[in-house]
N, C-alpha and C positions, 0 to 999 in steps of 0.2 A: 483590485480587490482580490484578497486571497483568504484561504481558510486552512486551519490545521485540523486534519481528520484522523480518526483512529480506525484501523482496519487490520484484523488479525493480530492484535496486540502491539502493532507498530504505529508510529505516527508519520504522516505525510503532509507536505505542503501542497495544496491544491489551488490552482489558478484557472480561470475560465479559458478554455482553448488548449490547455496544456495536457500532456499525457503523463500518467504515473504508472509505475509497475508495483502492484500489491501482491501479497500472497494469494494463492489461487482461490477464486470465488466460484460458486456452482452455476453461475449464469452462462448462457451460450453467447457466442459472438453475435453482435448486433443488438442485444437486449439492453434495455435501459435499467438503471439501478439507482436507488436513493441511498445515500450514506448518511444515516442519522447521527452518528457519533462525531459531532463537530465540537472541537475543544476551544477554538478561537476563530473569530472572524475579524478581519481588519481591512480598511481602505486607507486613503491618504489622510482622512480627518479623524476617523473614529476606530477604536479597537474594542471589541467585546470579548471578554474572557469568561469562559464557563466555569461553573463550580459544581461538578466537573464538566458538564456539557452546557453549551449555549442553548437557551430555551427557544424552541421553534425554528432553529437553523437547520437547513438541509443542503446537501450537495448532491446534485444530479449528475450522473455520468453514464456513458455508453461503453459497453465492452467492445474493445477493438480487436483483441487477440488473446488467445490462451497459448502459452508457450513455456518452455523449460529454459532455465538459465544455464550459464556456463558450468561445465563440470569442475568440481573441486575434488582434490585428492586428500583423503585422510590417511596418514601414514603413522603407525605406531611402531616404536623401535625401542628395544632395551639392549644396551650394549653387553657383550660377552655372555649372552644367554640364548642366542639363536632364536630370538623372538622378533618377528617382523609381521605386521599386518597391514595390508594395503586395501583401502576401500574407496570407491568413488561415490559421489552424490551429485544429482542435478535437481535443483529446486523447481517446483511448479509455480508459475506466475500468471497473473491476469493483467493485461494492459488496459487501462481505463482512460478515456478522453473526458475531461471535465466539461460539462455543458452549461451548468448554471449553479450559482451559489445564492441561496435565498435566506434571509434572516427573518 
């Protein structure tokens, strides 16, 4: 069984026991969280698609870790004008372990 959830404007595939990295959430490590924005729930036999959300569906997860991603470099350059800008960015993420998918 799996579900497609929405968190932070992005969509993720959630399976029981799997871990997913979502944009930072304000919960502390070890806390439980319910994700109510479930767009789709499917198993081998049945698929429920929401319009836009599946009624009564919830995904329960536990916060495993708060961390920052790999650094990316943003480099702006215009030729022959002596214009160069270098900037780095590290995104904040929350790692969630999916505990339960209920419909």
